C-alpha positions, 0 to 999 in steps of 0.5 A: 775917312782914313780907312785902309782899302788895300795893301801889299808887301812886295819889298823886303827893304824900305821904299824910297820912292813911288811915282804914278804913270801918266795915265794913273793906271800903273805906279813904280817903286824904288827900294833899298832891296835893290829892285824897282817894281811896277804895279797895277794902280787898281789891283796892286798886282805886281806887273814887273820887277827891275833888279840891279845890284845896288839900292834904288832910291828913285824910279821914273816912267817915260810918259811917251816910250816903254821905258823905266829909269832907276837911280840909286847907289850906295852912300860913299861910306858903305862903298869902301866896305863893299863891292865897288860896283855897287857905288856907281851912280848912273841912271839906268834905263830898262824896257818897261815890258821886257825888264831888260836894261838897255842903257846908262847915263853917267854924271853924278858923283854920289847916289841919285836920290831923285828922277823925273821925266819931262812931261814931253818925254824928251829929257829927264832930271836927276838930283843926287847927293853930290848936290847937282841937279842934272838935266839930260836931253835925249839924242834922236838916237834914243828915240830911234832905238828899238828893243831887239826881242825874239818873237817865239 
């Protein structure tokens, strides 16, 4: 019918990407406000927030692990007038639950605009303003890694 059922406004700037989890129970958004946010699909409740120091253009959820990958970076024109750190174009990995960054993969020479995990979770692809699509396969160490946290 086209009738709005429910809406929320959790970002302060434009949303660049939105992707569903494999089971459809959650979705993640990527925003120019330098965050990615995880929501419950049914209630639209904000579950988690992943903060960076640069615009986030894309975010994806691993289909097999509690991992999130974010990509973005500022346009080259804007990097010269702001912090050079914001111009970094790494894919950044966060723990889904603990919201902590645990790794980065370099490769692009411009902002990452699109990210997707392979359905088997053993690799991911990124597309950037540099015109390249990069497919990265994970080493065994990625799957062996356990996130260290306090159980207090």
